[in-house]
N, CA, C and O atoms as CSV, one atom per row, in Angstrom:
chain,resi,resn,atom,element,x,y,z
A,1,TYR,N,N,179.443,-65.063,-60.669
A,1,TYR,CA,C,179.281,-64.844,-59.251
A,1,TYR,C,C,178.186,-63.817,-58.977
A,1,TYR,O,O,177.564,-63.829,-57.914
A,2,ASP,N,N,177.957,-62.938,-59.934
A,2,ASP,CA,C,176.977,-61.871,-59.732
A,2,ASP,C,C,175.574,-62.234,-60.203
A,2,ASP,O,O,174.689,-61.380,-60.228
A,3,GLY,N,N,175.363,-63.502,-60.579
A,3,GLY,CA,C,174.031,-63.947,-60.983
A,3,GLY,C,C,173.750,-63.843,-62.463
A,3,GLY,O,O,172.650,-64.173,-62.907
A,4,LYS,N,N,174.726,-63.389,-63.241
A,4,LYS,CA,C,174.512,-63.218,-64.678
A,4,LYS,C,C,174.979,-64.428,-65.485
A,4,LYS,O,O,174.972,-64.399,-66.715
A,5,GLY,N,N,175.385,-65.491,-64.789
A,5,GLY,CA,C,175.928,-66.661,-65.474
A,5,GLY,C,C,174.879,-67.602,-66.026
A,5,GLY,O,O,173.688,-67.496,-65.732
A,6,TYR,N,N,175.363,-68.525,-66.836
A,6,TYR,CA,C,174.539,-69.517,-67.508
A,6,TYR,C,C,174.754,-70.850,-66.805
A,6,TYR,O,O,175.883,-71.093,-66.379
A,7,PRO,N,N,173.803,-71.708,-66.648
A,7,PRO,CA,C,172.443,-71.632,-67.180
A,7,PRO,C,C,171.416,-71.160,-66.154
A,7,PRO,O,O,170.311,-70.767,-66.528
A,8,GLU,N,N,171.761,-71.193,-64.875
A,8,GLU,CA,C,170.729,-70.975,-63.857
A,8,GLU,C,C,170.753,-69.607,-63.197
A,8,GLU,O,O,169.884,-69.318,-62.374
A,9,GLY,N,N,171.700,-68.770,-63.523
A,9,GLY,CA,C,171.752,-67.438,-62.941
A,9,GLY,C,C,171.990,-67.432,-61.439
A,9,GLY,O,O,171.518,-66.539,-60.735
A,10,LEU,N,N,172.725,-68.431,-60.947
A,10,LEU,CA,C,173.027,-68.474,-59.518
A,10,LEU,C,C,173.958,-67.324,-59.162
A,10,LEU,O,O,174.722,-66.846,-60.000
A,11,LYS,N,N,173.886,-66.887,-57.908
A,11,LYS,CA,C,174.783,-65.817,-57.486
A,11,LYS,C,C,175.299,-66.068,-56.083
A,11,LYS,O,O,174.682,-66.765,-55.277
A,12,GLY,N,N,176.446,-65.479,-55.823
A,12,GLY,CA,C,177.041,-65.554,-54.501
A,12,GLY,C,C,177.175,-66.970,-53.980
A,12,GLY,O,O,177.668,-67.864,-54.666
A,13,LYS,N,N,176.727,-67.149,-52.757
A,13,LYS,CA,C,176.887,-68.436,-52.082
A,13,LYS,C,C,175.909,-69.495,-52.581
A,13,LYS,O,O,175.953,-70.630,-52.105
A,14,GLU,N,N,175.027,-69.162,-53.525
A,14,GLU,CA,C,174.184,-70.175,-54.171
A,14,GLU,C,C,175.038,-71.084,-55.055
A,14,GLU,O,O,174.652,-72.217,-55.340
A,15,ILE,N,N,176.191,-70.588,-55.485
A,15,ILE,CA,C,177.093,-71.347,-56.349
A,15,ILE,C,C,177.907,-72.290,-55.465
A,15,ILE,O,O,178.532,-71.843,-54.504
A,16,PRO,N,N,177.908,-73.588,-55.777
A,16,PRO,CA,C,178.699,-74.524,-54.964
A,16,PRO,C,C,180.178,-74.129,-54.944
A,16,PRO,O,O,180.724,-73.676,-55.950
A,17,LEU,N,N,180.813,-74.308,-53.791
A,17,LEU,CA,C,182.225,-73.966,-53.648
A,17,LEU,C,C,183.071,-74.682,-54.695
A,17,LEU,O,O,183.981,-74.089,-55.274
A,18,SER,N,N,182.772,-75.947,-54.937
A,18,SER,CA,C,183.551,-76.704,-55.928
A,18,SER,C,C,183.468,-76.052,-57.307
A,18,SER,O,O,184.465,-76.004,-58.027
A,19,ALA,N,N,182.311,-75.560,-57.676
A,19,ALA,CA,C,182.143,-74.899,-58.972
A,19,ALA,C,C,182.932,-73.591,-59.023
A,19,ALA,O,O,183.510,-73.253,-60.056
A,20,SER,N,N,182.957,-72.863,-57.921
A,20,SER,CA,C,183.720,-71.609,-57.871
A,20,SER,C,C,185.215,-71.869,-58.013
A,20,SER,O,O,185.919,-71.127,-58.698
A,21,ILE,N,N,185.694,-72.921,-57.367
A,21,ILE,CA,C,187.112,-73.275,-57.451
A,21,ILE,C,C,187.469,-73.683,-58.878
A,21,ILE,O,O,188.477,-73.238,-59.426
A,22,ILE,N,N,186.640,-74.528,-59.471
A,22,ILE,CA,C,186.894,-74.980,-60.844
A,22,ILE,C,C,186.864,-73.806,-61.815
A,22,ILE,O,O,187.667,-73.754,-62.747
A,23,SER,N,N,185.955,-72.875,-61.610
A,23,SER,CA,C,185.850,-71.712,-62.489
A,23,SER,C,C,187.133,-70.883,-62.479
A,23,SER,O,O,187.627,-70.484,-63.533
A,24,VAL,N,N,187.665,-70.629,-61.293
A,24,VAL,CA,C,188.899,-69.849,-61.177
A,24,VAL,C,C,190.072,-70.627,-61.782
A,24,VAL,O,O,190.870,-70.064,-62.532
A,25,ALA,N,N,190.176,-71.912,-61.460
A,25,ALA,CA,C,191.282,-72.727,-61.974
A,25,ALA,C,C,191.230,-72.838,-63.496
A,25,ALA,O,O,192.252,-72.699,-64.169
A,26,ASP,N,N,190.045,-73.086,-64.032
A,26,ASP,CA,C,189.895,-73.216,-65.481
A,26,ASP,C,C,190.221,-71.901,-66.187
A,26,ASP,O,O,190.878,-71.899,-67.228
A,27,SER,N,N,189.769,-70.799,-65.629
A,27,SER,CA,C,190.039,-69.494,-66.236
A,27,SER,C,C,191.526,-69.168,-66.197
A,27,SER,O,O,192.076,-68.666,-67.177
A,28,PHE,N,N,192.178,-69.449,-65.074
A,28,PHE,CA,C,193.617,-69.207,-64.970
A,28,PHE,C,C,194.364,-70.044,-66.004
A,28,PHE,O,O,195.259,-69.546,-66.686
A,29,ASP,N,N,193.993,-71.311,-66.116
A,29,ASP,CA,C,194.631,-72.189,-67.096
A,29,ASP,C,C,194.422,-71.668,-68.517
A,29,ASP,O,O,195.359,-71.639,-69.315
A,30,ALA,N,N,193.210,-71.264,-68.826
A,30,ALA,CA,C,192.911,-70.755,-70.169
A,30,ALA,C,C,193.709,-69.488,-70.468
A,30,ALA,O,O,194.203,-69.309,-71.581
A,31,MET,N,N,193.832,-68.617,-69.481
A,31,MET,CA,C,194.552,-67.363,-69.701
A,31,MET,C,C,196.051,-67.565,-69.860
A,31,MET,O,O,196.706,-66.797,-70.565
A,32,THR,N,N,196.603,-68.590,-69.214
A,32,THR,CA,C,198.053,-68.782,-69.220
A,32,THR,C,C,198.512,-69.840,-70.225
A,32,THR,O,O,199.657,-70.289,-70.174
A,33,THR,N,N,197.636,-70.232,-71.126
A,33,THR,CA,C,197.952,-71.213,-72.166
A,33,THR,C,C,197.853,-70.541,-73.535
A,33,THR,O,O,196.888,-69.834,-73.826
A,34,ASP,N,N,198.869,-70.776,-74.367
A,34,ASP,CA,C,198.810,-70.254,-75.739
A,34,ASP,C,C,197.605,-70.836,-76.467
A,34,ASP,O,O,197.274,-72.011,-76.313
A,35,ARG,N,N,196.963,-69.998,-77.256
A,35,ARG,CA,C,195.831,-70.402,-78.094
A,35,ARG,C,C,196.176,-70.056,-79.537
A,35,ARG,O,O,197.041,-69.212,-79.774
A,36,PRO,N,N,195.523,-70.685,-80.498
A,36,PRO,CA,C,195.815,-70.353,-81.898
A,36,PRO,C,C,195.557,-68.877,-82.218
A,36,PRO,O,O,196.161,-68.322,-83.135
A,37,TYR,N,N,194.666,-68.254,-81.465
A,37,TYR,CA,C,194.253,-66.878,-81.750
A,37,TYR,C,C,194.883,-65.834,-80.832
A,37,TYR,O,O,194.663,-64.638,-81.019
A,38,ARG,N,N,195.675,-66.277,-79.830
A,38,ARG,CA,C,196.350,-65.319,-78.952
A,38,ARG,C,C,197.441,-66.006,-78.133
A,38,ARG,O,O,197.399,-67.212,-77.889
A,39,LYS,N,N,198.411,-65.207,-77.722
A,39,LYS,CA,C,199.477,-65.702,-76.861
A,39,LYS,C,C,198.974,-65.781,-75.422
A,39,LYS,O,O,198.039,-65.078,-75.037
A,40,ALA,N,N,199.595,-66.628,-74.654
A,40,ALA,CA,C,199.247,-66.767,-73.243
A,40,ALA,C,C,199.591,-65.487,-72.481
A,40,ALA,O,O,200.550,-64.787,-72.807
A,41,LEU,N,N,198.793,-65.204,-71.471
A,41,LEU,CA,C,199.130,-64.127,-70.543
A,41,LEU,C,C,200.216,-64.630,-69.599
A,41,LEU,O,O,200.347,-65.835,-69.383
A,42,THR,N,N,200.983,-63.716,-69.043
A,42,THR,CA,C,201.923,-64.108,-67.995
A,42,THR,C,C,201.130,-64.456,-66.743
A,42,THR,O,O,199.952,-64.119,-66.629
A,43,ARG,N,N,201.775,-65.122,-65.822
A,43,ARG,CA,C,201.134,-65.458,-64.548
A,43,ARG,C,C,200.634,-64.184,-63.863
A,43,ARG,O,O,199.522,-64.150,-63.335
A,44,GLU,N,N,201.460,-63.144,-63.877
A,44,GLU,CA,C,201.092,-61.891,-63.223
A,44,GLU,C,C,199.881,-61.247,-63.890
A,44,GLU,O,O,198.989,-60.747,-63.204
A,45,GLU,N,N,199.843,-61.254,-65.222
A,45,GLU,CA,C,198.698,-60.694,-65.947
A,45,GLU,C,C,197.422,-61.474,-65.643
A,45,GLU,O,O,196.356,-60.885,-65.465
A,46,ALA,N,N,197.533,-62.789,-65.585
A,46,ALA,CA,C,196.368,-63.619,-65.288
A,46,ALA,C,C,195.864,-63.373,-63.865
A,46,ALA,O,O,194.655,-63.323,-63.636
A,47,LEU,N,N,196.771,-63.221,-62.922
A,47,LEU,CA,C,196.361,-62.932,-61.545
A,47,LEU,C,C,195.647,-61.584,-61.463
A,47,LEU,O,O,194.652,-61.449,-60.751
A,48,LEU,N,N,196.146,-60.601,-62.181
A,48,LEU,CA,C,195.481,-59.296,-62.208
A,48,LEU,C,C,194.076,-59.405,-62.789
A,48,LEU,O,O,193.149,-58.754,-62.308
A,49,GLU,N,N,193.920,-60.227,-63.821
A,49,GLU,CA,C,192.600,-60.412,-64.434
A,49,GLU,C,C,191.649,-61.123,-63.469
A,49,GLU,O,O,190.473,-60.767,-63.388
A,50,LEU,N,N,192.141,-62.111,-62.746
A,50,LEU,CA,C,191.300,-62.771,-61.739
A,50,LEU,C,C,190.840,-61.756,-60.691
A,50,LEU,O,O,189.671,-61.731,-60.308
A,51,LYS,N,N,191.767,-60.928,-60.240
A,51,LYS,CA,C,191.422,-59.913,-59.237
A,51,LYS,C,C,190.431,-58.897,-59.799
A,51,LYS,O,O,189.515,-58.465,-59.099
A,52,ARG,N,N,190.616,-58.517,-61.060
A,52,ARG,CA,C,189.709,-57.550,-61.688
A,52,ARG,C,C,188.289,-58.096,-61.747
A,52,ARG,O,O,187.327,-57.346,-61.579
A,53,CYS,N,N,188.154,-59.380,-61.982
A,53,CYS,CA,C,186.829,-60.008,-62.120
A,53,CYS,C,C,186.300,-60.568,-60.804
A,53,CYS,O,O,185.227,-61.171,-60.767
A,54,SER,N,N,187.044,-60.369,-59.737
A,54,SER,CA,C,186.621,-60.837,-58.417
A,54,SER,C,C,185.376,-60.075,-57.970
A,54,SER,O,O,185.345,-58.844,-57.987
A,55,GLY,N,N,184.359,-60.824,-57.573
A,55,GLY,CA,C,183.117,-60.204,-57.128
A,55,GLY,C,C,182.075,-60.071,-58.214
A,55,GLY,O,O,180.900,-59.842,-57.924
A,56,THR,N,N,182.490,-60.211,-59.466
A,56,THR,CA,C,181.530,-60.203,-60.574
A,56,THR,C,C,181.495,-61.571,-61.233
A,56,THR,O,O,180.461,-62.239,-61.227
A,57,GLN,N,N,182.620,-61.991,-61.803
A,57,GLN,CA,C,182.692,-63.304,-62.447
A,57,GLN,C,C,183.103,-64.396,-61.462
A,57,GLN,O,O,182.666,-65.540,-61.585
A,58,PHE,N,N,183.938,-64.048,-60.491
A,58,PHE,CA,C,184.500,-65.035,-59.573
A,58,PHE,C,C,184.193,-64.695,-58.119
A,58,PHE,O,O,184.029,-63.532,-57.751
A,59,ASP,N,N,184.121,-65.749,-57.300
A,59,ASP,CA,C,183.957,-65.608,-55.852
A,59,ASP,C,C,185.222,-64.949,-55.297
A,59,ASP,O,O,186.317,-65.483,-55.475
A,60,PRO,N,N,185.092,-63.803,-54.631
A,60,PRO,CA,C,186.274,-63.099,-54.122
A,60,PRO,C,C,187.106,-63.929,-53.149
A,60,PRO,O,O,188.332,-63.818,-53.136
A,61,ASP,N,N,186.460,-64.753,-52.341
A,61,ASP,CA,C,187.203,-65.589,-51.391
A,61,ASP,C,C,188.050,-66.627,-52.121
A,61,ASP,O,O,189.184,-66.896,-51.725
A,62,VAL,N,N,187.507,-67.204,-53.175
A,62,VAL,CA,C,188.249,-68.200,-53.955
A,62,VAL,C,C,189.406,-67.530,-54.690
A,62,VAL,O,O,190.503,-68.086,-54.746
A,63,VAL,N,N,189.182,-66.362,-55.244
A,63,VAL,CA,C,190.252,-65.634,-55.936
A,63,VAL,C,C,191.383,-65.321,-54.963
A,63,VAL,O,O,192.555,-65.488,-55.299
A,64,LYS,N,N,191.041,-64.873,-53.773
A,64,LYS,CA,C,192.058,-64.524,-52.776
A,64,LYS,C,C,192.934,-65.731,-52.447
A,64,LYS,O,O,194.159,-65.619,-52.416
A,65,VAL,N,N,192.313,-66.878,-52.204
A,65,VAL,CA,C,193.062,-68.091,-51.866
A,65,VAL,C,C,193.883,-68.570,-53.066
A,65,VAL,O,O,195.038,-68.964,-52.909
A,66,ALA,N,N,193.296,-68.536,-54.252
A,66,ALA,CA,C,194.008,-68.979,-55.455
A,66,ALA,C,C,195.225,-68.095,-55.720
A,66,ALA,O,O,196.307,-68.601,-56.016
A,67,CYS,N,N,195.054,-66.796,-55.617
A,67,CYS,CA,C,196.171,-65.879,-55.852
A,67,CYS,C,C,197.286,-66.113,-54.841
A,67,CYS,O,O,198.463,-66.123,-55.200
A,68,LYS,N,N,196.922,-66.300,-53.593
A,68,LYS,CA,C,197.919,-66.558,-52.554
A,68,LYS,C,C,198.683,-67.843,-52.862
A,68,LYS,O,O,199.910,-67.874,-52.767
A,69,ALA,N,N,197.966,-68.897,-53.230
A,69,ALA,CA,C,198.609,-70.178,-53.542
A,69,ALA,C,C,199.507,-70.057,-54.770
A,69,ALA,O,O,200.619,-70.585,-54.778
A,70,LEU,N,N,199.036,-69.373,-55.796
A,70,LEU,CA,C,199.824,-69.233,-57.020
A,70,LEU,C,C,201.052,-68.354,-56.808
A,70,LEU,O,O,202.097,-68.602,-57.410
A,71,LEU,N,N,200.944,-67.344,-55.973
A,71,LEU,CA,C,202.095,-66.487,-55.690
A,71,LEU,C,C,203.158,-67.230,-54.895
A,71,LEU,O,O,204.344,-66.926,-55.025
A,72,GLN,N,N,202.761,-68.192,-54.079
A,72,GLN,CA,C,203.729,-68.976,-53.304
A,72,GLN,C,C,204.544,-69.898,-54.195
A,72,GLN,O,O,205.622,-70.341,-53.799
A,73,GLN,N,N,204.048,-70.195,-55.393
A,73,GLN,CA,C,204.751,-71.081,-56.321
A,73,GLN,C,C,205.849,-70.364,-57.091
A,73,GLN,O,O,206.673,-71.005,-57.744
A,74,ILE,N,N,205.865,-69.052,-57.019
A,74,ILE,CA,C,206.859,-68.278,-57.793
A,74,ILE,C,C,208.215,-68.370,-57.122
A,74,ILE,O,O,209.186,-67.792,-57.611
């Protein structure tokens, strides 16, 4: 989100909304799924990580909506 991404270095609203949504969803899924090299994070830990990276790695508006939607599922 901050322009440091690959391959084109897009930042902010230059990044298509669909790509921002997929990025948050994919990251949440990756964090909450067991991997051979690490255990899954809890839902709460993953939400905290999304919030921590909001504005740098992720679109803050997308993170806000995703967190709200995921918290409603609890």
